[in-house]
PDB file of N, CA, C and O in Angstrom, chain B, residues numbered from 101:
ATOM      1  N   MET B 101      92.927  84.985 118.053  1.00  0.00           N
ATOM      2  CA  MET B 101      92.650  85.469 116.690  1.00  0.00           C
ATOM      3  C   MET B 101      94.031  85.949 116.065  1.00  0.00           C
ATOM      4  O   MET B 101      94.692  86.882 116.523  1.00  0.00           O
ATOM      5  N   SER B 102      94.361  85.221 115.009  1.00  0.00           N
ATOM      6  CA  SER B 102      95.575  85.482 114.302  1.00  0.00           C
ATOM      7  C   SER B 102      95.654  86.854 113.595  1.00  0.00           C
ATOM      8  O   SER B 102      94.653  87.343 113.071  1.00  0.00           O
ATOM      9  N   GLU B 103      96.774  87.428 113.586  1.00  0.00           N
ATOM     10  CA  GLU B 103      96.935  88.606 112.765  1.00  0.00           C
ATOM     11  C   GLU B 103      97.302  88.421 111.421  1.00  0.00           C
ATOM     12  O   GLU B 103      98.225  87.696 111.047  1.00  0.00           O
ATOM     13  N   ARG B 104      96.408  89.230 110.549  1.00  0.00           N
ATOM     14  CA  ARG B 104      96.676  89.005 109.056  1.00  0.00           C
ATOM     15  C   ARG B 104      97.949  89.560 108.569  1.00  0.00           C
ATOM     16  O   ARG B 104      98.452  90.572 109.056  1.00  0.00           O
ATOM     17  N   LYS B 105      98.495  88.845 107.542  1.00  0.00           N
ATOM     18  CA  LYS B 105      99.638  89.227 106.918  1.00  0.00           C
ATOM     19  C   LYS B 105      99.385  90.082 105.686  1.00  0.00           C
ATOM     20  O   LYS B 105      98.624  89.616 104.838  1.00  0.00           O
ATOM     21  N   TYR B 106      99.956  91.331 105.476  1.00  0.00           N
ATOM     22  CA  TYR B 106      99.535  92.207 104.339  1.00  0.00           C
ATOM     23  C   TYR B 106     100.943  92.248 103.593  1.00  0.00           C
ATOM     24  O   TYR B 106     101.894  92.953 103.931  1.00  0.00           O
ATOM     25  N   THR B 107     100.902  91.317 102.456  1.00  0.00           N
ATOM     26  CA  THR B 107     101.948  91.140 101.781  1.00  0.00           C
ATOM     27  C   THR B 107     102.033  91.595 100.394  1.00  0.00           C
ATOM     28  O   THR B 107     103.116  91.656  99.810  1.00  0.00           O
ATOM     29  N   ARG B 108     100.781  91.959  99.780  1.00  0.00           N
ATOM     30  CA  ARG B 108     100.787  92.172  98.480  1.00  0.00           C
ATOM     31  C   ARG B 108     100.429  93.727  98.090  1.00  0.00           C
ATOM     32  O   ARG B 108      99.727  94.312  98.915  1.00  0.00           O
ATOM     33  N   THR B 109     100.775  94.357  97.090  1.00  0.00           N
ATOM     34  CA  THR B 109     100.484  95.802  96.862  1.00  0.00           C
ATOM     35  C   THR B 109      99.527  95.852  95.668  1.00  0.00           C
ATOM     36  O   THR B 109      99.281  94.923  94.899  1.00  0.00           O
ATOM     37  N   VAL B 110      99.011  97.136  95.644  1.00  0.00           N
ATOM     38  CA  VAL B 110      98.009  97.567  94.534  1.00  0.00           C
ATOM     39  C   VAL B 110      98.767  97.264  93.309  1.00  0.00           C
ATOM     40  O   VAL B 110      98.121  96.710  92.420  1.00  0.00           O
ATOM     41  N   GLU B 111     100.054  97.526  93.077  1.00  0.00           N
ATOM     42  CA  GLU B 111     100.615  97.307  91.834  1.00  0.00           C
ATOM     43  C   GLU B 111     100.682  95.833  91.322  1.00  0.00           C
ATOM     44  O   GLU B 111     100.542  95.494  90.147  1.00  0.00           O
ATOM     45  N   GLU B 112     100.906  95.043  92.343  1.00  0.00           N
ATOM     46  CA  GLU B 112     100.888  93.519  91.969  1.00  0.00           C
ATOM     47  C   GLU B 112      99.501  93.162  91.592  1.00  0.00           C
ATOM     48  O   GLU B 112      99.302  92.428  90.624  1.00  0.00           O
ATOM     49  N   LEU B 113      98.569  93.624  92.277  1.00  0.00           N
ATOM     50  CA  LEU B 113      97.231  93.232  91.946  1.00  0.00           C
ATOM     51  C   LEU B 113      96.820  93.725  90.481  1.00  0.00           C
ATOM     52  O   LEU B 113      96.269  92.972  89.678  1.00  0.00           O
ATOM     53  N   SER B 114      97.097  94.887  90.241  1.00  0.00           N
ATOM     54  CA  SER B 114      96.769  95.497  88.948  1.00  0.00           C
ATOM     55  C   SER B 114      97.470  94.832  87.935  1.00  0.00           C
ATOM     56  O   SER B 114      96.884  94.623  86.872  1.00  0.00           O
ATOM     57  N   SER B 115      98.696  94.442  88.097  1.00  0.00           N
ATOM     58  CA  SER B 115      99.524  93.735  87.037  1.00  0.00           C
ATOM     59  C   SER B 115      98.929  92.340  86.749  1.00  0.00           C
ATOM     60  O   SER B 115      98.899  91.888  85.605  1.00  0.00           O
ATOM     61  N   LEU B 116      98.486  91.712  87.758  1.00  0.00           N
ATOM     62  CA  LEU B 116      97.843  90.392  87.521  1.00  0.00           C
ATOM     63  C   LEU B 116      96.574  90.354  87.117  1.00  0.00           C
ATOM     64  O   LEU B 116      96.166  89.482  86.350  1.00  0.00           O
ATOM     65  N   SER B 117      95.809  91.328  87.610  1.00  0.00           N
ATOM     66  CA  SER B 117      94.310  91.265  87.259  1.00  0.00           C
ATOM     67  C   SER B 117      93.823  92.064  86.038  1.00  0.00           C
ATOM     68  O   SER B 117      92.824  91.768  85.383  1.00  0.00           O
ATOM     69  N   GLY B 118      94.601  93.066  85.814  1.00  0.00           N
ATOM     70  CA  GLY B 118      94.184  93.970  84.637  1.00  0.00           C
ATOM     71  C   GLY B 118      93.345  95.085  85.135  1.00  0.00           C
ATOM     72  O   GLY B 118      92.943  95.950  84.357  1.00  0.00           O
ATOM     73  N   ILE B 119      93.050  95.103  86.455  1.00  0.00           N
ATOM     74  CA  ILE B 119      92.211  96.259  87.001  1.00  0.00           C
ATOM     75  C   ILE B 119      93.201  97.345  87.248  1.00  0.00           C
ATOM     76  O   ILE B 119      94.313  97.165  87.744  1.00  0.00           O
ATOM     77  N   SER B 120      92.656  98.612  86.821  1.00  0.00           N
ATOM     78  CA  SER B 120      93.524  99.687  87.142  1.00  0.00           C
ATOM     79  C   SER B 120      93.782 100.124  88.607  1.00  0.00           C
ATOM     80  O   SER B 120      92.921  99.972  89.474  1.00  0.00           O
ATOM     81  N   GLN B 121      94.908 100.633  88.838  1.00  0.00           N
ATOM     82  CA  GLN B 121      95.571 100.897  90.123  1.00  0.00           C
ATOM     83  C   GLN B 121      94.509 101.744  90.846  1.00  0.00           C
ATOM     84  O   GLN B 121      94.109 101.545  91.993  1.00  0.00           O
ATOM     85  N   ASN B 122      94.109 102.723  90.000  1.00  0.00           N
ATOM     86  CA  ASN B 122      93.074 103.734  90.672  1.00  0.00           C
ATOM     87  C   ASN B 122      91.665 103.064  91.139  1.00  0.00           C
ATOM     88  O   ASN B 122      91.036 103.354  92.157  1.00  0.00           O
ATOM     89  N   LEU B 123      91.353 102.192  90.246  1.00  0.00           N
ATOM     90  CA  LEU B 123      90.057 101.477  90.625  1.00  0.00           C
ATOM     91  C   LEU B 123      90.271 100.514  91.961  1.00  0.00           C
ATOM     92  O   LEU B 123      89.463 100.471  92.889  1.00  0.00           O
ATOM     93  N   ILE B 124      91.361  99.837  91.902  1.00  0.00           N
ATOM     94  CA  ILE B 124      91.749  99.042  93.073  1.00  0.00           C
ATOM     95  C   ILE B 124      91.876  99.880  94.360  1.00  0.00           C
ATOM     96  O   ILE B 124      91.395  99.444  95.407  1.00  0.00           O
ATOM     97  N   ARG B 125      92.506 101.064  94.317  1.00  0.00           N
ATOM     98  CA  ARG B 125      92.638 102.031  95.478  1.00  0.00           C
ATOM     99  C   ARG B 125      91.391 102.429  95.947  1.00  0.00           C
ATOM    100  O   ARG B 125      91.181 102.551  97.153  1.00  0.00           O
ATOM    101  N   SER B 126      90.369 102.687  94.923  1.00  0.00           N
ATOM    102  CA  SER B 126      89.087 103.079  95.259  1.00  0.00           C
ATOM    103  C   SER B 126      88.302 102.141  95.820  1.00  0.00           C
ATOM    104  O   SER B 126      87.581 102.522  96.742  1.00  0.00           O
ATOM    105  N   ARG B 127      88.253 100.868  95.457  1.00  0.00           N
ATOM    106  CA  ARG B 127      87.691  99.768  96.115  1.00  0.00           C
ATOM    107  C   ARG B 127      88.228  99.383  97.574  1.00  0.00           C
ATOM    108  O   ARG B 127      87.516  98.958  98.484  1.00  0.00           O
ATOM    109  N   LEU B 128      89.610  99.605  97.637  1.00  0.00           N
ATOM    110  CA  LEU B 128      90.020  99.613  99.074  1.00  0.00           C
ATOM    111  C   LEU B 128      89.538 100.531  99.984  1.00  0.00           C
ATOM    112  O   LEU B 128      89.162 100.149 101.093  1.00  0.00           O
ATOM    113  N   ARG B 129      89.494 101.858  99.613  1.00  0.00           N
ATOM    114  CA  ARG B 129      88.926 102.822 100.312  1.00  0.00           C
ATOM    115  C   ARG B 129      87.462 102.764 100.550  1.00  0.00           C
ATOM    116  O   ARG B 129      86.987 103.206 101.596  1.00  0.00           O
ATOM    117  N   ASP B 130      86.810 102.294  99.722  1.00  0.00           N
ATOM    118  CA  ASP B 130      85.211 101.959  99.870  1.00  0.00           C
ATOM    119  C   ASP B 130      85.057 100.690 100.757  1.00  0.00           C
ATOM    120  O   ASP B 130      83.964 100.559 101.307  1.00  0.00           O
ATOM    121  N   GLY B 131      85.904  99.838 100.947  1.00  0.00           N
ATOM    122  CA  GLY B 131      85.841  98.623 101.687  1.00  0.00           C
ATOM    123  C   GLY B 131      85.232  97.453 100.911  1.00  0.00           C
ATOM    124  O   GLY B 131      84.778  96.460 101.480  1.00  0.00           O
ATOM    125  N   VAL B 132      85.244  97.625  99.517  1.00  0.00           N
ATOM    126  CA  VAL B 132      84.929  96.547  98.621  1.00  0.00           C
ATOM    127  C   VAL B 132      85.969  95.530  98.643  1.00  0.00           C
ATOM    128  O   VAL B 132      85.606  94.356  98.568  1.00  0.00           O
ATOM    129  N   TYR B 133      87.318  95.828  98.742  1.00  0.00           N
ATOM    130  CA  TYR B 133      88.420  94.951  98.908  1.00  0.00           C
ATOM    131  C   TYR B 133      88.977  95.267 100.337  1.00  0.00           C
ATOM    132  O   TYR B 133      89.014  96.415 100.781  1.00  0.00           O
ATOM    133  N   LYS B 134      89.406  94.171 101.023  1.00  0.00           N
ATOM    134  CA  LYS B 134      90.117  94.227 102.279  1.00  0.00           C
ATOM    135  C   LYS B 134      91.531  94.684 102.076  1.00  0.00           C
ATOM    136  O   LYS B 134      92.207  94.236 101.150  1.00  0.00           O
ATOM    137  N   GLY B 135      91.980  95.557 102.914  1.00  0.00           N
ATOM    138  CA  GLY B 135      93.335  95.971 102.856  1.00  0.00           C
ATOM    139  C   GLY B 135      93.741  96.966 104.041  1.00  0.00           C
ATOM    140  O   GLY B 135      92.861  97.297 104.836  1.00  0.00           O
ATOM    141  N   GLN B 136      94.821  97.371 104.162  1.00  0.00           N
ATOM    142  CA  GLN B 136      95.315  98.302 105.200  1.00  0.00           C
ATOM    143  C   GLN B 136      96.357  99.215 104.601  1.00  0.00           C
ATOM    144  O   GLN B 136      97.341  98.743 104.032  1.00  0.00           O
ATOM    145  N   ARG B 137      96.151 100.567 104.724  1.00  0.00           N
ATOM    146  CA  ARG B 137      96.924 101.558 104.309  1.00  0.00           C
ATOM    147  C   ARG B 137      97.990 101.843 105.255  1.00  0.00           C
ATOM    148  O   ARG B 137      97.678 102.062 106.425  1.00  0.00           O
ATOM    149  N   LEU B 138      99.295 101.870 104.874  1.00  0.00           N
ATOM    150  CA  LEU B 138     100.430 102.082 105.658  1.00  0.00           C
ATOM    151  C   LEU B 138     101.117 103.260 104.964  1.00  0.00           C
ATOM    152  O   LEU B 138     101.805 103.107 103.955  1.00  0.00           O
ATOM    153  N   GLY B 139     100.918 104.352 105.504  1.00  0.00           N
ATOM    154  CA  GLY B 139     101.423 105.542 104.804  1.00  0.00           C
ATOM    155  C   GLY B 139     100.712 105.897 103.551  1.00  0.00           C
ATOM    156  O   GLY B 139      99.522 106.212 103.559  1.00  0.00           O
ATOM    157  N   LYS B 140     101.456 105.845 102.442  1.00  0.00           N
ATOM    158  CA  LYS B 140     100.808 106.096 101.107  1.00  0.00           C
ATOM    159  C   LYS B 140     100.513 104.778 100.460  1.00  0.00           C
ATOM    160  O   LYS B 140      99.928 104.788  99.377  1.00  0.00           O
ATOM    161  N   THR B 141     100.863 103.635 101.023  1.00  0.00           N
ATOM    162  CA  THR B 141     100.884 102.386 100.427  1.00  0.00           C
ATOM    163  C   THR B 141      99.752 101.492 100.937  1.00  0.00           C
ATOM    164  O   THR B 141      99.649 101.185 102.124  1.00  0.00           O
ATOM    165  N   TRP B 142      98.869 101.073  99.937  1.00  0.00           N
ATOM    166  CA  TRP B 142      97.846 100.000 100.505  1.00  0.00           C
ATOM    167  C   TRP B 142      98.542  98.604 100.463  1.00  0.00           C
ATOM    168  O   TRP B 142      99.330  98.338  99.556  1.00  0.00           O
ATOM    169  N   MET B 143      98.279  97.829 101.327  1.00  0.00           N
ATOM    170  CA  MET B 143      98.749  96.464 101.626  1.00  0.00           C
ATOM    171  C   MET B 143      97.388  95.549 101.644  1.00  0.00           C
ATOM    172  O   MET B 143      96.398  95.757 102.345  1.00  0.00           O
ATOM    173  N   ILE B 144      97.576  94.503 100.719  1.00  0.00           N
ATOM    174  CA  ILE B 144      96.274  93.569 100.573  1.00  0.00           C
ATOM    175  C   ILE B 144      96.728  92.203 101.285  1.00  0.00           C
ATOM    176  O   ILE B 144      97.804  91.676 101.003  1.00  0.00           O
ATOM    177  N   PRO B 145      95.993  91.758 102.063  1.00  0.00           N
ATOM    178  CA  PRO B 145      96.334  90.423 102.638  1.00  0.00           C
ATOM    179  C   PRO B 145      96.271  89.346 101.506  1.00  0.00           C
ATOM    180  O   PRO B 145      95.480  89.379 100.563  1.00  0.00           O
ATOM    181  N   GLU B 146      97.245  88.358 101.741  1.00  0.00           N
ATOM    182  CA  GLU B 146      97.310  87.345 100.710  1.00  0.00           C
ATOM    183  C   GLU B 146      95.996  86.662 100.320  1.00  0.00           C
ATOM    184  O   GLU B 146      95.752  86.439  99.134  1.00  0.00           O
ATOM    185  N   ASN B 147      95.106  86.309 101.342  1.00  0.00           N
ATOM    186  CA  ASN B 147      93.840  85.648 101.135  1.00  0.00           C
ATOM    187  C   ASN B 147      92.921  86.509 100.277  1.00  0.00           C
ATOM    188  O   ASN B 147      92.227  86.038  99.376  1.00  0.00           O
ATOM    189  N   GLU B 148      92.956  87.752 100.597  1.00  0.00           N
ATOM    190  CA  GLU B 148      92.077  88.819  99.865  1.00  0.00           C
ATOM    191  C   GLU B 148      92.618  88.856  98.331  1.00  0.00           C
ATOM    192  O   GLU B 148      91.834  88.767  97.387  1.00  0.00           O
ATOM    193  N   PHE B 149      93.972  88.990  98.166  1.00  0.00           N
ATOM    194  CA  PHE B 149      94.537  89.121  97.028  1.00  0.00           C
ATOM    195  C   PHE B 149      94.275  87.970  96.119  1.00  0.00           C
ATOM    196  O   PHE B 149      94.072  88.204  94.927  1.00  0.00           O
ATOM    197  N   ASN B 150      94.261  86.690  96.592  1.00  0.00           N
ATOM    198  CA  ASN B 150      93.911  85.393  95.932  1.00  0.00           C
ATOM    199  C   ASN B 150      92.292  85.442  95.622  1.00  0.00           C
ATOM    200  O   ASN B 150      91.833  85.022  94.561  1.00  0.00           O
ATOM    201  N   ASN B 151      91.585  85.935  96.540  1.00  0.00           N
ATOM    202  CA  ASN B 151      90.029  85.904  96.254  1.00  0.00           C
ATOM    203  C   ASN B 151      89.845  86.889  95.115  1.00  0.00           C
ATOM    204  O   ASN B 151      89.024  86.518  94.276  1.00  0.00           O
ATOM    205  N   ILE B 152      90.401  88.013  94.907  1.00  0.00           N
ATOM    206  CA  ILE B 152      90.104  88.901  93.948  1.00  0.00           C
ATOM    207  C   ILE B 152      90.618  88.330  92.546  1.00  0.00           C
ATOM    208  O   ILE B 152      89.977  88.531  91.515  1.00  0.00           O
ATOM    209  N   LEU B 153      91.741  87.650  92.568  1.00  0.00           N
ATOM    210  CA  LEU B 153      92.231  87.008  91.348  1.00  0.00           C
ATOM    211  C   LEU B 153      91.355  85.576  91.082  1.00  0.00           C
ATOM    212  O   LEU B 153      91.377  84.938  90.030  1.00  0.00           O
ATOM    213  N   GLY B 154      90.769  85.316  92.003  1.00  0.00           N
ATOM    214  CA  GLY B 154      89.899  83.998  91.850  1.00  0.00           C
ATOM    215  C   GLY B 154      90.715  82.715  92.000  1.00  0.00           C
ATOM    216  O   GLY B 154      90.393  81.707  91.372  1.00  0.00           O
ATOM    217  N   ILE B 155      91.687  82.737  92.758  1.00  0.00           N
ATOM    218  CA  ILE B 155      92.809  81.634  92.947  1.00  0.00           C
ATOM    219  C   ILE B 155      92.279  81.006  94.223  1.00  0.00           C
ATOM    220  O   ILE B 155      91.931  81.667  95.201  1.00  0.00           O
ATOM    221  N   ASP B 156      92.242  79.605  94.141  1.00  0.00           N
ATOM    222  CA  ASP B 156      92.008  78.837  95.244  1.00  0.00           C
ATOM    223  C   ASP B 156      93.441  78.464  95.760  1.00  0.00           C
ATOM    224  O   ASP B 156      94.042  77.596  95.127  1.00  0.00           O
ATOM    225  N   LYS B 157      94.012  79.003  96.789  1.00  0.00           N
ATOM    226  CA  LYS B 157      95.271  78.618  97.177  1.00  0.00           C
ATOM    227  C   LYS B 157      95.460  77.246  97.747  1.00  0.00           C
ATOM    228  O   LYS B 157      96.565  76.719  97.873  1.00  0.00           O
ATOM    229  N   GLN B 158      94.265  76.670  98.101  1.00  0.00           N
ATOM    230  CA  GLN B 158      94.430  75.292  98.729  1.00  0.00           C
ATOM    231  C   GLN B 158      94.633  74.199  97.566  1.00  0.00           C
ATOM    232  O   GLN B 158      95.073  73.069  97.776  1.00  0.00           O
ATOM    233  N   SER B 159      94.255  74.689  96.329  1.00  0.00           N
ATOM    234  CA  SER B 159      94.241  73.824  95.190  1.00  0.00           C
ATOM    235  C   SER B 159      95.914  73.417  94.954  1.00  0.00           C
ATOM    236  O   SER B 159      96.866  74.136  95.260  1.00  0.00           O
ATOM    237  N   ASN B 160      95.967  72.241  94.409  1.00  0.00           N
ATOM    238  CA  ASN B 160      97.280  71.698  94.059  1.00  0.00           C
ATOM    239  C   ASN B 160      97.656  72.470  92.808  1.00  0.00           C
ATOM    240  O   ASN B 160      98.817  72.336  92.422  1.00  0.00           O
ATOM    241  N   ASP B 161      96.819  73.280  92.100  1.00  0.00           N
ATOM    242  CA  ASP B 161      97.133  73.874  90.905  1.00  0.00           C
ATOM    243  C   ASP B 161      97.473  75.421  91.180  1.00  0.00           C
ATOM    244  O   ASP B 161      97.534  76.244  90.267  1.00  0.00           O
ATOM    245  N   PHE B 162      97.662  75.692  92.367  1.00  0.00           N
ATOM    246  CA  PHE B 162      97.902  77.185  92.816  1.00  0.00           C
ATOM    247  C   PHE B 162      99.057  77.692  91.802  1.00  0.00           C
ATOM    248  O   PHE B 162      98.771  78.573  90.992  1.00  0.00           O
ATOM    249  N   THR B 163     100.174  77.222  91.834  1.00  0.00           N
ATOM    250  CA  THR B 163     101.301  77.656  90.997  1.00  0.00           C
ATOM    251  C   THR B 163     100.925  77.753  89.588  1.00  0.00           C
ATOM    252  O   THR B 163     101.291  78.730  88.934  1.00  0.00           O
ATOM    253  N   LYS B 164     100.158  76.733  89.018  1.00  0.00           N
ATOM    254  CA  LYS B 164      99.772  76.999  87.635  1.00  0.00           C
ATOM    255  C   LYS B 164      98.780  77.974  87.464  1.00  0.00           C
ATOM    256  O   LYS B 164      98.816  78.621  86.418  1.00  0.00           O
ATOM    257  N   GLU B 165      97.854  78.221  88.330  1.00  0.00           N
ATOM    258  CA  GLU B 165      96.988  79.340  88.323  1.00  0.00           C
ATOM    259  C   GLU B 165      97.575  80.713  88.307  1.00  0.00           C
ATOM    260  O   GLU B 165      97.130  81.612  87.594  1.00  0.00           O
ATOM    261  N   MET B 166      98.681  80.856  89.191  1.00  0.00           N
ATOM    262  CA  MET B 166      99.412  82.163  89.238  1.00  0.00           C
ATOM    263  C   MET B 166     100.061  82.354  87.897  1.00  0.00           C
ATOM    264  O   MET B 166      99.864  83.393  87.267  1.00  0.00           O
ATOM    265  N   ARG B 167     100.871  81.340  87.412  1.00  0.00           N
ATOM    266  CA  ARG B 167     101.508  81.633  86.259  1.00  0.00           C
ATOM    267  C   ARG B 167     100.544  81.878  85.052  1.00  0.00           C
ATOM    268  O   ARG B 167     100.885  82.650  84.156  1.00  0.00           O
ATOM    269  N   MET B 168      99.525  81.327  85.026  1.00  0.00           N
ATOM    270  CA  MET B 168      98.422  81.630  84.058  1.00  0.00           C
ATOM    271  C   MET B 168      97.999  82.997  84.087  1.00  0.00           C
ATOM    272  O   MET B 168      97.788  83.592  83.031  1.00  0.00           O
ATOM    273  N   ARG B 169      97.840  83.616  85.340  1.00  0.00           N
ATOM    274  CA  ARG B 169      97.477  85.081  85.439  1.00  0.00           C
ATOM    275  C   ARG B 169      98.592  85.861  85.059  1.00  0.00           C
ATOM    276  O   ARG B 169      98.345  86.875  84.407  1.00  0.00           O
ATOM    277  N   GLU B 170      99.932  85.562  85.367  1.00  0.00           N
ATOM    278  CA  GLU B 170     100.941  86.450  84.904  1.00  0.00           C
ATOM    279  C   GLU B 170     101.095  86.373  83.443  1.00  0.00           C
ATOM    280  O   GLU B 170     101.432  87.391  82.838  1.00  0.00           O
ATOM    281  N   LEU B 171     100.890  85.307  82.831  1.00  0.00           N
ATOM    282  CA  LEU B 171     100.955  85.147  81.285  1.00  0.00           C
ATOM    283  C   LEU B 171      99.679  85.901  80.651  1.00  0.00           C
ATOM    284  O   LEU B 171      99.816  86.466  79.567  1.00  0.00           O
ATOM    285  N   GLU B 172      98.616  85.911  81.226  1.00  0.00           N
ATOM    286  CA  GLU B 172      97.376  86.525  80.746  1.00  0.00           C
ATOM    287  C   GLU B 172      97.806  88.036  80.777  1.00  0.00           C
ATOM    288  O   GLU B 172      97.607  88.750  79.793  1.00  0.00           O
ATOM    289  N   SER B 173      98.365  88.486  81.857  1.00  0.00           N
ATOM    290  CA  SER B 173      98.774  90.023  81.991  1.00  0.00           C
ATOM    291  C   SER B 173      99.717  90.412  81.068  1.00  0.00           C
ATOM    292  O   SER B 173      99.639  91.490  80.479  1.00  0.00           O
ATOM    293  N   ARG B 174     100.786  89.450  80.862  1.00  0.00           N
ATOM    294  CA  ARG B 174     101.796  89.799  79.963  1.00  0.00           C
ATOM    295  C   ARG B 174     101.240  89.746  78.369  1.00  0.00           C
ATOM    296  O   ARG B 174     101.672  90.495  77.493  1.00  0.00           O
ATOM    297  N   ASN B 175     100.388  88.903  78.197  1.00  0.00           N
ATOM    298  CA  ASN B 175      99.681  88.924  76.941  1.00  0.00           C
ATOM    299  C   ASN B 175      99.003  90.180  76.695  1.00  0.00           C
ATOM    300  O   ASN B 175      99.102  90.739  75.603  1.00  0.00           O
ATOM    301  N   LYS B 176      98.324  90.652  77.642  1.00  0.00           N
ATOM    302  CA  LYS B 176      97.415  92.068  77.509  1.00  0.00           C
ATOM    303  C   LYS B 176      98.498  93.070  77.138  1.00  0.00           C
ATOM    304  O   LYS B 176      98.404  93.734  76.105  1.00  0.00           O
ATOM    305  N   GLU B 177      99.550  93.186  77.993  1.00  0.00           N
ATOM    306  CA  GLU B 177     100.511  94.057  77.671  1.00  0.00           C
ATOM    307  C   GLU B 177     101.110  94.224  76.303  1.00  0.00           C
ATOM    308  O   GLU B 177     101.190  95.291  75.696  1.00  0.00           O
ATOM    309  N   LEU B 178     101.518  93.057  75.890  1.00  0.00           N
ATOM    310  CA  LEU B 178     102.014  92.734  74.438  1.00  0.00           C
ATOM    311  C   LEU B 178     101.014  93.274  73.517  1.00  0.00           C
ATOM    312  O   LEU B 178     101.329  94.128  72.689  1.00  0.00           O
ATOM    313  N   GLU B 179      99.718  92.779  73.629  1.00  0.00           N
ATOM    314  CA  GLU B 179      98.766  93.311  72.702  1.00  0.00           C
ATOM    315  C   GLU B 179      98.618  94.825  72.640  1.00  0.00           C
ATOM    316  O   GLU B 179      98.501  95.403  71.560  1.00  0.00           O
ATOM    317  N   MET B 180      98.624  95.383  73.662  1.00  0.00           N
ATOM    318  CA  MET B 180      98.645  96.950  73.556  1.00  0.00           C
ATOM    319  C   MET B 180      99.881  97.451  72.876  1.00  0.00           C
ATOM    320  O   MET B 180      99.822  98.425  72.126  1.00  0.00           O
ATOM    321  N   LYS B 181     101.094  96.761  73.135  1.00  0.00           N
ATOM    322  CA  LYS B 181     102.250  97.410  72.459  1.00  0.00           C
ATOM    323  C   LYS B 181     102.142  97.270  70.928  1.00  0.00           C
ATOM    324  O   LYS B 181     102.421  98.160  70.124  1.00  0.00           O
ATOM    325  N   LEU B 182     101.683  95.986  70.623  1.00  0.00           N
ATOM    326  CA  LEU B 182     101.447  95.628  69.173  1.00  0.00           C
ATOM    327  C   LEU B 182     100.516  96.617  68.556  1.00  0.00           C
ATOM    328  O   LEU B 182     100.745  97.084  67.441  1.00  0.00           O
ATOM    329  N   ASN B 183      99.413  96.960  69.299  1.00  0.00           N
ATOM    330  CA  ASN B 183      98.357  97.893  68.710  1.00  0.00           C
ATOM    331  C   ASN B 183      99.015  99.274  68.476  1.00  0.00           C
ATOM    332  O   ASN B 183      98.792  99.950  67.471  1.00  0.00           O
ATOM    333  N   THR B 184      99.847  99.643  69.488  1.00  0.00           N
ATOM    334  CA  THR B 184     100.511 100.942  69.417  1.00  0.00           C
ATOM    335  C   THR B 184     101.415 101.016  68.193  1.00  0.00           C
ATOM    336  O   THR B 184     101.370 101.950  67.393  1.00  0.00           O
ATOM    337  N   LEU B 185     102.328  99.861  68.086  1.00  0.00           N
ATOM    338  CA  LEU B 185     103.221  99.704  66.955  1.00  0.00           C
ATOM    339  C   LEU B 185     102.531  99.845  65.545  1.00  0.00           C
ATOM    340  O   LEU B 185     103.004 100.476  64.600  1.00  0.00           O
ATOM    341  N   ASN B 186     101.248  99.109  65.554  1.00  0.00           N
ATOM    342  CA  ASN B 186     100.502  99.062  64.324  1.00  0.00           C
ATOM    343  C   ASN B 186     100.096 100.441  63.873  1.00  0.00           C
ATOM    344  O   ASN B 186     100.165 100.799  62.698  1.00  0.00           O
ATOM    345  N   THR B 187      99.620 101.282  64.975  1.00  0.00           N
ATOM    346  CA  THR B 187      99.114 102.534  64.691  1.00  0.00           C
ATOM    347  C   THR B 187     100.292 103.494  64.156  1.00  0.00           C
ATOM    348  O   THR B 187     100.118 104.261  63.208  1.00  0.00           O
ATOM    349  N   LEU B 188     101.301 103.397  64.738  1.00  0.00           N
ATOM    350  CA  LEU B 188     102.545 104.130  64.440  1.00  0.00           C
ATOM    351  C   LEU B 188     103.069 103.739  62.970  1.00  0.00           C
ATOM    352  O   LEU B 188     103.470 104.607  62.196  1.00  0.00           O
ATOM    353  N   LEU B 189     103.040 102.507  62.672  1.00  0.00           N
ATOM    354  CA  LEU B 189     103.368 102.191  61.184  1.00  0.00           C
ATOM    355  C   LEU B 189     102.309 102.648  60.267  1.00  0.00           C
ATOM    356  O   LEU B 189     102.617 102.973  59.120  1.00  0.00           O
ATOM    357  N   THR B 190     101.134 102.700  60.658  1.00  0.00           N
ATOM    358  CA  THR B 190      99.905 103.065  59.624  1.00  0.00           C
ATOM    359  C   THR B 190     100.289 104.597  59.436  1.00  0.00           C
ATOM    360  O   THR B 190     100.344 105.100  58.314  1.00  0.00           O
ATOM    361  N   SER B 191     100.557 105.321  60.623  1.00  0.00           N
ATOM    362  CA  SER B 191     100.738 106.702  60.485  1.00  0.00           C
ATOM    363  C   SER B 191     101.985 107.113  59.659  1.00  0.00           C
ATOM    364  O   SER B 191     102.002 108.079  58.896  1.00  0.00           O
ATOM    365  N   SER B 192     103.104 106.216  59.909  1.00  0.00           N
ATOM    366  CA  SER B 192     104.255 106.475  59.029  1.00  0.00           C
ATOM    367  C   SER B 192     104.093 106.170  57.646  1.00  0.00           C
ATOM    368  O   SER B 192     104.711 106.845  56.822  1.00  0.00           O
ATOM    369  N   MET B 193     103.299 105.188  57.261  1.00  0.00           N
ATOM    370  CA  MET B 193     103.020 104.784  55.919  1.00  0.00           C
ATOM    371  C   MET B 193     102.173 106.108  55.299  1.00  0.00           C
ATOM    372  O   MET B 193     102.470 106.571  54.198  1.00  0.00           O
ATOM    373  N   SER B 194     101.214 106.601  56.029  1.00  0.00           N
ATOM    374  CA  SER B 194     100.526 107.615  55.631  1.00  0.00           C
ATOM    375  C   SER B 194     101.299 108.837  55.241  1.00  0.00           C
ATOM    376  O   SER B 194     101.107 109.387  54.156  1.00  0.00           O
ATOM    377  N   ILE B 195     102.114 109.237  56.060  1.00  0.00           N
ATOM    378  CA  ILE B 195     103.120 110.351  55.923  1.00  0.00           C
ATOM    379  C   ILE B 195     104.082 110.159  54.617  1.00  0.00           C
ATOM    380  O   ILE B 195     104.222 111.032  53.760  1.00  0.00           O
ATOM    381  N   LEU B 196     104.662 109.005  54.598  1.00  0.00           N
ATOM    382  CA  LEU B 196     105.407 108.675  53.491  1.00  0.00           C
ATOM    383  C   LEU B 196     104.730 108.736  52.071  1.00  0.00           C
ATOM    384  O   LEU B 196     105.388 109.115  51.102  1.00  0.00           O
ATOM    385  N   GLN B 197     103.431 108.365  51.956  1.00  0.00           N
ATOM    386  CA  GLN B 197     102.722 108.413  50.774  1.00  0.00           C
ATOM    387  C   GLN B 197     102.398 109.766  50.334  1.00  0.00           C
ATOM    388  O   GLN B 197     102.063 109.942  49.163  1.00  0.00           O
ATOM    389  N   THR B 198     102.466 110.744  51.162  1.00  0.00           N
ATOM    390  CA  THR B 198     102.150 112.145  50.829  1.00  0.00           C
ATOM    391  C   THR B 198     103.189 112.883  50.225  1.00  0.00           C
ATOM    392  O   THR B 198     103.010 114.060  49.914  1.00  0.00           O
TER     393      THR B 198
END
């Protein structure tokens, strides 16, 4: 029986999946996700990490899939920043008109 390699963190999974870090930690504690706690840090095996993200590592398109996940995550982040900026501009315009 080979030993599993724990190489991914909650932060990485959260960044790529859009799932909150608190929810990931809760699912790890409840055994929904497989992982090992090392001190205060949860480590997630590579195969579990890929399963959660829905990535087939055996696929020739693995790199493409990972890049798409990264871009989707970045897109969500930019959308949130844009919405925040829009709210700030609307508030500023309202203050200036008074």
